[in-house]
N, CA, C and O atoms as a printed pandas DataFrame, in Angstrom:
     atom_number atom_name residue_name chain_id  residue_number  x_coord  y_coord  z_coord
0              1         N          MET        A               1  -54.920  -53.552   -9.095
1              2        CA          MET        A               1  -55.527  -52.663  -10.058
2              3         C          MET        A               1  -55.729  -52.757  -11.282
3              4         O          MET        A               1  -54.704  -53.072  -11.886
4              5         N          GLU        A               2  -56.896  -52.575  -12.118
5              6        CA          GLU        A               2  -56.941  -52.826  -12.977
6              7         C          GLU        A               2  -55.947  -51.967  -14.047
7              8         O          GLU        A               2  -55.548  -50.810  -13.917
8              9         N          SER        A               3  -55.703  -52.845  -15.062
9             10        CA          SER        A               3  -55.044  -52.219  -16.426
10            11         C          SER        A               3  -55.579  -50.993  -16.914
11            12         O          SER        A               3  -56.724  -51.103  -17.354
12            13         N          ILE        A               4  -54.994  -49.672  -16.968
13            14        CA          ILE        A               4  -55.527  -48.528  -17.466
14            15         C          ILE        A               4  -56.006  -48.838  -19.112
15            16         O          ILE        A               4  -57.081  -48.674  -19.689
16            17         N          GLU        A               5  -54.644  -49.377  -19.573
17            18        CA          GLU        A               5  -55.152  -50.040  -21.103
18            19         C          GLU        A               5  -56.450  -51.343  -21.224
19            20         O          GLU        A               5  -57.224  -51.746  -22.093
20            21         N          ALA        A               6  -56.281  -51.516  -20.477
21            22        CA          ALA        A               6  -57.162  -52.878  -20.480
22            23         C          ALA        A               6  -58.543  -51.916  -20.523
23            24         O          ALA        A               6  -59.225  -52.136  -21.524
24            25         N          ALA        A               7  -59.027  -50.984  -19.699
25            26        CA          ALA        A               7  -60.040  -50.399  -18.991
26            27         C          ALA        A               7  -60.243  -49.219  -20.689
27            28         O          ALA        A               7  -61.176  -49.278  -21.490
28            29         N          VAL        A               8  -59.416  -48.582  -20.726
29            30        CA          VAL        A               8  -59.526  -47.826  -22.340
30            31         C          VAL        A               8  -60.293  -48.675  -23.430
31            32         O          VAL        A               8  -61.346  -48.378  -23.995
32            33         N          PHE        A               9  -59.259  -50.170  -23.640
33            34        CA          PHE        A               9  -60.150  -50.685  -25.128
34            35         C          PHE        A               9  -61.198  -51.294  -24.178
35            36         O          PHE        A               9  -62.270  -51.038  -24.726
36            37         N          ASP        A              10  -61.427  -51.914  -23.126
37            38        CA          ASP        A              10  -63.264  -52.400  -22.735
38            39         C          ASP        A              10  -64.025  -51.432  -22.889
39            40         O          ASP        A              10  -65.228  -51.691  -22.900
40            41         N          GLU        A              11  -63.651  -50.192  -23.034
41            42        CA          GLU        A              11  -65.077  -48.860  -22.901
42            43         C          GLU        A              11  -64.742  -48.595  -24.470
43            44         O          GLU        A              11  -65.599  -47.751  -24.730
44            45         N          LEU        A              12  -64.124  -48.772  -25.493
45            46        CA          LEU        A              12  -64.149  -48.315  -25.797
46            47         C          LEU        A              12  -64.442  -49.500  -27.471
47            48         O          LEU        A              12  -64.751  -49.117  -28.600
48            49         N          GLN        A              13  -64.252  -50.581  -27.101
49            50        CA          GLN        A              13  -65.608  -51.919  -27.634
50            51         C          GLN        A              13  -66.795  -51.656  -27.273
51            52         O          GLN        A              13  -67.611  -51.668  -28.195
52            53         N          HIS        A              14  -67.330  -51.337  -25.884
53            54        CA          HIS        A              14  -68.494  -51.205  -25.397
54            55         C          HIS        A              14  -69.105  -50.070  -26.516
55            56         O          HIS        A              14  -69.938  -50.342  -27.381
56            57         N          VAL        A              15  -68.611  -49.000  -26.335
57            58        CA          VAL        A              15  -69.478  -48.097  -26.757
58            59         C          VAL        A              15  -69.522  -48.208  -28.807
59            60         O          VAL        A              15  -70.424  -47.724  -29.490
60            61         N          ALA        A              16  -68.261  -48.985  -29.371
61            62        CA          ALA        A              16  -68.794  -49.407  -30.420
62            63         C          ALA        A              16  -69.401  -50.443  -30.870
63            64         O          ALA        A              16  -69.743  -50.482  -32.052
64            65         N          ALA        A              17  -69.657  -51.505  -29.985
65            66        CA          ALA        A              17  -71.046  -52.733  -29.982
66            67         C          ALA        A              17  -72.198  -51.780  -29.357
67            68         O          ALA        A              17  -73.323  -52.255  -29.514
68            69         N          VAL        A              18  -72.158  -50.568  -28.700
69            70        CA          VAL        A              18  -73.470  -50.511  -28.643
70            71         C          VAL        A              18  -74.103  -49.612  -30.180
71            72         O          VAL        A              18  -75.281  -49.662  -30.533
72            73         N          ARG        A              19  -73.015  -48.839  -30.912
73            74        CA          ARG        A              19  -72.769  -48.023  -32.138
74            75         C          ARG        A              19  -73.507  -48.747  -33.391
75            76         O          ARG        A              19  -74.415  -48.410  -34.150
76            77         N          GLY        A              20  -72.684  -49.910  -33.249
77            78        CA          GLY        A              20  -72.913  -51.381  -34.233
78            79         C          GLY        A              20  -71.679  -51.278  -34.928
79            80         O          GLY        A              20  -71.639  -51.593  -36.118
80            81         N          LEU        A              21  -70.557  -50.830  -34.267
81            82        CA          LEU        A              21  -69.067  -50.651  -34.993
82            83         C          LEU        A              21  -68.514  -52.020  -34.955
83            84         O          LEU        A              21  -68.740  -52.612  -33.899
84            85         N          ALA        A              22  -68.058  -52.460  -35.564
85            86        CA          ALA        A              22  -66.891  -53.631  -35.638
86            87         C          ALA        A              22  -65.287  -53.033  -35.811
87            88         O          ALA        A              22  -64.538  -52.921  -36.781
88            89         N          LEU        A              23  -65.147  -52.667  -34.158
89            90        CA          LEU        A              23  -63.535  -52.387  -34.391
90            91         C          LEU        A              23  -62.376  -53.866  -34.333
91            92         O          LEU        A              23  -62.408  -55.012  -33.885
92            93         N          PRO        A              24  -61.444  -53.011  -35.060
93            94        CA          PRO        A              24  -60.381  -53.775  -35.481
94            95         C          PRO        A              24  -59.471  -54.201  -33.715
95            96         O          PRO        A              24  -59.751  -53.622  -32.665
96            97         N          ALA        A              25  -58.554  -55.163  -33.835
97            98        CA          ALA        A              25  -57.853  -55.443  -32.431
98            99         C          ALA        A              25  -57.219  -53.682  -32.589
99           100         O          ALA        A              25  -56.744  -53.156  -33.595
100          101         N          LEU        A              26  -57.375  -53.238  -31.571
101          102        CA          LEU        A              26  -57.115  -52.369  -30.733
102          103         C          LEU        A              26  -55.383  -51.606  -30.416
103          104         O          LEU        A              26  -54.689  -51.802  -29.418
104          105         N          VAL        A              27  -55.148  -50.988  -31.265
105          106        CA          VAL        A              27  -53.374  -50.600  -30.681
106          107         C          VAL        A              27  -53.382  -49.220  -30.361
107          108         O          VAL        A              27  -54.110  -48.434  -30.967
108          109         N          ARG        A              28  -52.510  -48.822  -29.318
109          110        CA          ARG        A              28  -52.006  -47.712  -28.977
110          111         C          ARG        A              28  -52.419  -46.571  -30.236
111          112         O          ARG        A              28  -53.355  -45.774  -30.302
112          113         N          ARG        A              29  -51.489  -46.816  -31.022
113          114        CA          ARG        A              29  -51.517  -45.690  -32.676
114          115         C          ARG        A              29  -52.892  -45.545  -33.044
115          116         O          ARG        A              29  -53.238  -44.404  -33.352
116          117         N          GLN        A              30  -53.632  -46.326  -33.074
117          118        CA          GLN        A              30  -54.716  -46.381  -33.665
118          119         C          GLN        A              30  -55.435  -44.794  -33.377
119          120         O          GLN        A              30  -55.483  -44.349  -32.230
120          121         N          ARG        A              31  -55.907  -44.120  -34.407
121          122        CA          ARG        A              31  -57.019  -42.307  -34.006
122          123         C          ARG        A              31  -58.351  -42.515  -33.811
123          124         O          ARG        A              31  -59.027  -43.160  -34.612
124          125         N          LEU        A              32  -58.754  -42.064  -32.891
125          126        CA          LEU        A              32  -59.900  -42.292  -32.039
126          127         C          LEU        A              32  -61.064  -42.374  -33.534
127          128         O          LEU        A              32  -61.689  -43.341  -33.967
128          129         N          ILE        A              33  -61.013  -41.132  -33.963
129          130        CA          ILE        A              33  -61.963  -40.378  -35.025
130          131         C          ILE        A              33  -61.724  -41.544  -36.474
131          132         O          ILE        A              33  -62.381  -42.493  -36.901
132          133         N          ASP        A              34  -60.355  -40.830  -36.924
133          134        CA          ASP        A              34  -60.008  -40.740  -38.307
134          135         C          ASP        A              34  -60.006  -43.082  -38.257
135          136         O          ASP        A              34  -60.814  -43.729  -38.925
136          137         N          GLU        A              35  -59.584  -43.343  -37.896
137          138        CA          GLU        A              35  -59.446  -44.528  -38.184
138          139         C          GLU        A              35  -60.787  -45.968  -37.598
139          140         O          GLU        A              35  -61.182  -46.940  -38.244
140          141         N          LEU        A              36  -61.208  -45.462  -35.985
141          142        CA          LEU        A              36  -61.791  -46.282  -35.485
142          143         C          LEU        A              36  -63.373  -46.097  -35.988
143          144         O          LEU        A              36  -64.155  -47.045  -36.060
144          145         N          GLY        A              37  -63.722  -44.675  -36.334
145          146        CA          GLY        A              37  -64.783  -43.907  -37.021
146          147         C          GLY        A              37  -65.945  -43.963  -35.565
147          148         O          GLY        A              37  -67.163  -44.141  -35.570
148          149         N          LEU        A              38  -65.004  -43.736  -34.405
149          150        CA          LEU        A              38  -66.115  -42.755  -33.178
150          151         C          LEU        A              38  -66.256  -41.686  -33.694
151          152         O          LEU        A              38  -65.585  -41.315  -34.657
152          153         N          ARG        A              39  -67.482  -40.762  -32.937
153          154        CA          ARG        A              39  -67.866  -39.394  -33.087
154          155         C          ARG        A              39  -67.710  -39.033  -31.578
155          156         O          ARG        A              39  -67.752  -39.794  -30.612
156          157         N          SER        A              40  -67.507  -37.590  -31.615
157          158        CA          SER        A              40  -67.137  -37.008  -30.306
158          159         C          SER        A              40  -68.186  -37.445  -29.236
159          160         O          SER        A              40  -67.735  -37.431  -28.090
160          161         N          LEU        A              41  -68.981  -37.681  -29.314
161          162        CA          LEU        A              41  -70.292  -38.022  -28.436
162          163         C          LEU        A              41  -69.757  -39.537  -28.045
163          164         O          LEU        A              41  -69.693  -39.851  -26.857
164          165         N          ASP        A              42  -69.427  -40.342  -28.946
165          166        CA          ASP        A              42  -68.883  -41.718  -28.596
166          167         C          ASP        A              42  -67.917  -41.831  -27.377
167          168         O          ASP        A              42  -67.956  -42.586  -26.406
168          169         N          LEU        A              43  -66.698  -40.469  -27.859
169          170        CA          LEU        A              43  -65.554  -39.949  -26.523
170          171         C          LEU        A              43  -66.140  -39.721  -25.838
171          172         O          LEU        A              43  -65.821  -40.092  -24.708
172          173         N          ALA        A              44  -66.916  -39.253  -25.945
173          174        CA          ALA        A              44  -67.447  -37.930  -24.279
174          175         C          ALA        A              44  -68.666  -39.913  -23.049
175          176         O          ALA        A              44  -68.999  -40.090  -21.877
176          177         N          HIS        A              45  -68.763  -40.533  -24.011
177          178        CA          HIS        A              45  -69.379  -41.775  -23.421
178          179         C          HIS        A              45  -68.375  -42.609  -22.673
179          180         O          HIS        A              45  -68.546  -43.010  -21.522
180          181         N          VAL        A              46  -66.962  -42.915  -23.662
181          182        CA          VAL        A              46  -65.829  -43.442  -22.960
182          183         C          VAL        A              46  -65.200  -43.032  -21.984
183          184         O          VAL        A              46  -64.739  -43.693  -21.054
184          185         N          VAL        A              47  -65.154  -41.761  -22.188
185          186        CA          VAL        A              47  -64.560  -41.058  -21.030
186          187         C          VAL        A              47  -65.567  -40.884  -19.677
187          188         O          VAL        A              47  -64.969  -40.931  -18.602
188          189         N          ALA        A              48  -66.968  -40.695  -19.624
189          190        CA          ALA        A              48  -67.727  -40.828  -18.799
190          191         C          ALA        A              48  -67.692  -41.877  -17.963
191          192         O          ALA        A              48  -67.910  -41.776  -16.756
192          193         N          ALA        A              49  -67.259  -43.548  -18.888
193          194        CA          ALA        A              49  -67.329  -44.703  -18.243
194          195         C          ALA        A              49  -66.255  -44.819  -17.604
195          196         O          ALA        A              49  -66.316  -45.140  -16.417
196          197         N          LEU        A              50  -64.692  -44.530  -18.387
197          198        CA          LEU        A              50  -63.401  -44.073  -17.633
198          199         C          LEU        A              50  -63.579  -43.820  -16.425
199          200         O          LEU        A              50  -63.460  -44.695  -15.567
200          201         N          ASP        A              51  -63.935  -42.412  -16.115
201          202        CA          ASP        A              51  -63.682  -41.258  -15.040
202          203         C          ASP        A              51  -64.340  -42.641  -14.022
203          204         O          ASP        A              51  -63.788  -43.229  -13.092
204          205         N          ARG        A              52  -65.665  -42.847  -14.607
205          206        CA          ARG        A              52  -66.658  -43.643  -13.043
206          207         C          ARG        A              52  -65.314  -45.059  -12.888
207          208         O          ARG        A              52  -64.702  -45.085  -11.820
208          209         N          ARG        A              53  -65.010  -45.970  -13.802
209          210        CA          ARG        A              53  -64.475  -46.338  -13.473
210          211         C          ARG        A              53  -63.116  -46.904  -12.908
211          212         O          ARG        A              53  -62.952  -47.918  -12.230
212          213         N          LEU        A              54  -62.084  -45.898  -13.406
213          214        CA          LEU        A              54  -61.461  -45.806  -12.606
214          215         C          LEU        A              54  -60.827  -44.489  -11.527
215          216         O          LEU        A              54  -59.684  -44.340  -11.094
216          217         N          ARG        A              55  -62.077  -43.644  -11.313
217          218        CA          ARG        A              55  -62.666  -42.992  -10.395
218          219         C          ARG        A              55  -61.370  -41.967   -9.997
219          220         O          ARG        A              55  -60.749  -41.786   -8.949
220          221         N          VAL        A              56  -61.263  -41.306  -11.552
221          222        CA          VAL        A              56  -60.238  -40.320  -11.876
222          223         C          VAL        A              56  -60.530  -39.366  -12.940
223          224         O          VAL        A              56  -60.730  -40.091  -13.915
224          225         N          ASP        A              57  -60.665  -38.179  -13.302
225          226        CA          ASP        A              57  -60.607  -37.535  -14.482
226          227         C          ASP        A              57  -59.160  -36.328  -14.730
227          228         O          ASP        A              57  -58.597  -35.338  -14.262
228          229         N          PRO        A              58  -59.147  -37.373  -15.875
229          230        CA          PRO        A              58  -57.513  -36.424  -16.478
230          231         C          PRO        A              58  -57.648  -34.947  -16.577
231          232         O          PRO        A              58  -56.802  -34.127  -16.223
232          233         N          PHE        A              59  -59.245  -34.613  -17.296
233          234        CA          PHE        A              59  -58.972  -33.724  -18.058
234          235         C          PHE        A              59  -59.549  -32.680  -17.022
235          236         O          PHE        A              59  -60.055  -31.726  -17.614
236          237         N          LEU        A              60  -59.611  -32.596  -15.797
237          238        CA          LEU        A              60  -60.203  -31.437  -15.064
238          239         C          LEU        A              60  -58.467  -30.673  -14.336
239          240         O          LEU        A              60  -58.356  -29.736  -13.545
240          241         N          ARG        A              61  -57.849  -31.138  -14.696
241          242        CA          ARG        A              61  -56.519  -30.436  -14.405
242          243         C          ARG        A              61  -55.377  -31.122  -15.498
243          244         O          ARG        A              61  -54.643  -30.328  -16.087
244          245         N          HIS        A              62  -55.237  -32.482  -15.748
245          246        CA          HIS        A              62  -53.780  -32.770  -16.079
246          247         C          HIS        A              62  -53.512  -32.164  -17.623
247          248         O          HIS        A              62  -52.726  -31.306  -18.024
248          249         N          VAL        A              63  -54.581  -33.045  -18.359
249          250        CA          VAL        A              63  -54.675  -33.409  -20.049
250          251         C          VAL        A              63  -55.591  -32.288  -20.636
251          252         O          VAL        A              63  -56.631  -32.180  -19.987
252          253         N          PRO        A              64  -55.498  -31.512  -21.581
253          254        CA          PRO        A              64  -56.383  -31.056  -22.367
254          255         C          PRO        A              64  -57.082  -31.993  -23.523
255          256         O          PRO        A              64  -56.640  -32.540  -24.533
256          257         N          ILE        A              65  -58.592  -31.913  -22.804
257          258        CA          ILE        A              65  -59.301  -33.315  -24.432
258          259         C          ILE        A              65  -58.839  -32.925  -25.285
259          260         O          ILE        A              65  -58.175  -33.834  -25.783
260          261         N          THR        A              66  -58.741  -31.926  -25.919
261          262        CA          THR        A              66  -58.490  -31.345  -26.931
262          263         C          THR        A              66  -57.097  -31.869  -27.566
263          264         O          THR        A              66  -56.856  -31.590  -28.740
264          265         N          LYS        A              67  -56.035  -32.745  -26.684
265          266        CA          LYS        A              67  -54.982  -33.236  -27.345
266          267         C          LYS        A              67  -55.479  -34.481  -27.428
267          268         O          LYS        A              67  -54.615  -34.930  -28.181
268          269         N          ILE        A              68  -56.239  -35.433  -27.228
269          270        CA          ILE        A              68  -56.646  -36.812  -27.183
270          271         C          ILE        A              68  -56.943  -36.907  -28.669
271          272         O          ILE        A              68  -57.623  -36.064  -29.254
272          273         N          ALA        A              69  -56.508  -37.766  -29.142
273          274        CA          ALA        A              69  -56.114  -38.672  -31.084
274          275         C          ALA        A              69  -56.224  -39.362  -31.242
275          276         O          ALA        A              69  -56.785  -39.726  -32.275
276          277         N          THR        A              70  -55.590  -40.475  -29.959
277          278        CA          THR        A              70  -55.417  -41.810  -30.366
278          279         C          THR        A              70  -55.826  -42.403  -29.278
279          280         O          THR        A              70  -55.998  -41.791  -28.224
280          281         N          VAL        A              71  -56.048  -43.826  -29.444
281          282        CA          VAL        A              71  -56.102  -44.720  -28.425
282          283         C          VAL        A              71  -54.977  -44.750  -27.165
283          284         O          VAL        A              71  -55.352  -44.834  -25.996
284          285         N          GLY        A              72  -53.666  -44.677  -27.513
285          286        CA          GLY        A              72  -52.366  -44.219  -26.653
286          287         C          GLY        A              72  -52.851  -43.105  -25.889
287          288         O          GLY        A              72  -53.193  -43.290  -24.722
288          289         N          ASP        A              73  -52.924  -41.868  -26.462
289          290        CA          ASP        A              73  -52.970  -40.588  -25.739
290          291         C          ASP        A              73  -54.300  -40.438  -24.863
291          292         O          ASP        A              73  -54.371  -39.483  -24.089
292          293         N          LEU        A              74  -55.841  -41.763  -25.002
293          294        CA          LEU        A              74  -56.616  -41.776  -24.201
294          295         C          LEU        A              74  -55.879  -42.508  -22.642
295          296         O          LEU        A              74  -56.053  -42.198  -21.463
296          297         N          CYS        A              75  -55.151  -43.415  -23.189
297          298        CA          CYS        A              75  -54.456  -44.245  -22.424
298          299         C          CYS        A              75  -53.580  -43.597  -21.471
299          300         O          CYS        A              75  -53.782  -43.777  -20.270
300          301         N          ASP        A              76  -52.717  -42.932  -21.833
301          302        CA          ASP        A              76  -51.548  -42.017  -21.363
302          303         C          ASP        A              76  -52.375  -40.472  -20.432
303          304         O          ASP        A              76  -51.697  -39.734  -19.716
304          305         N          ALA        A              77  -53.739  -40.285  -20.638
305          306        CA          ALA        A              77  -54.241  -39.271  -20.043
306          307         C          ALA        A              77  -54.451  -39.757  -18.166
307          308         O          ALA        A              77  -54.095  -39.454  -17.027
308          309         N          TYR        A              78  -55.395  -40.818  -19.051
309          310        CA          TYR        A              78  -55.357  -41.880  -17.427
310          311         C          TYR        A              78  -54.393  -42.195  -16.888
311          312         O          TYR        A              78  -54.423  -41.895  -15.694
312          313         N          SER        A              79  -53.487  -42.690  -17.211
313          314        CA          SER        A              79  -52.085  -42.851  -16.516
314          315         C          SER        A              79  -51.564  -41.638  -15.698
315          316         O          SER        A              79  -51.396  -41.791  -14.488
316          317         N          ILE        A              80  -51.280  -40.361  -16.324
317          318        CA          ILE        A              80  -50.786  -39.488  -15.934
318          319         C          ILE        A              80  -51.380  -39.027  -14.614
319          320         O          ILE        A              80  -50.643  -38.728  -13.674
320          321         N          ALA        A              81  -52.823  -38.960  -14.525
321          322        CA          ALA        A              81  -54.165  -38.361  -13.566
322          323         C          ALA        A              81  -54.245  -39.685  -12.469
323          324         O          ALA        A              81  -54.713  -39.423  -11.361
324          325         N          LEU        A              82  -53.948  -40.641  -12.651
325          326        CA          LEU        A              82  -53.274  -41.533  -10.939
326          327         C          LEU        A              82  -52.744  -41.798  -10.750
327          328         O          LEU        A              82  -52.747  -42.523   -9.755
328          329         N          ARG        A              83  -51.131  -41.449  -11.759
329          330        CA          ARG        A              83  -50.305  -41.090  -11.017
330          331         C          ARG        A              83  -50.061  -40.100  -10.328
331          332         O          ARG        A              83  -49.185  -40.160   -9.465
332          333         N          ASP        A              84  -50.684  -39.115  -10.522
333          334        CA          ASP        A              84  -50.753  -37.822   -9.829
334          335         C          ASP        A              84  -51.783  -37.830   -8.689
335          336         O          ASP        A              84  -51.711  -36.974   -7.807
336          337         N          ALA        A              85  -52.900  -38.931   -8.682
337          338        CA          ALA        A              85  -53.452  -38.812   -7.352
338          339         C          ALA        A              85  -52.680  -40.284   -6.389
339          340         O          ALA        A              85  -53.019  -40.693   -5.278
340          341         N          ALA        A              86  -51.856  -40.680   -7.070
341          342        CA          ALA        A              86  -51.291  -41.798   -5.824
342          343         C          ALA        A              86  -50.402  -40.957   -4.577
343          344         O          ALA        A              86  -49.933  -41.581   -3.626
């Protein structure tokens, strides 16, 4: 199975590229909006792509989306949902 972190990083890079944003090397502690310059609509695109890619929606039952502030929070949300789905 694909690494959750790799999928999250890839989708963040993709959305940033579409917007013309140059992201630094991604690390888990970076804040999605404050540090990376993403908007809430960008995050919605990332989440939709990850839901399709990883075939799980962590925000349906596992994690409130309002708790997602960092790259690591996003990775952890998908980790929890995939673990519970197994």
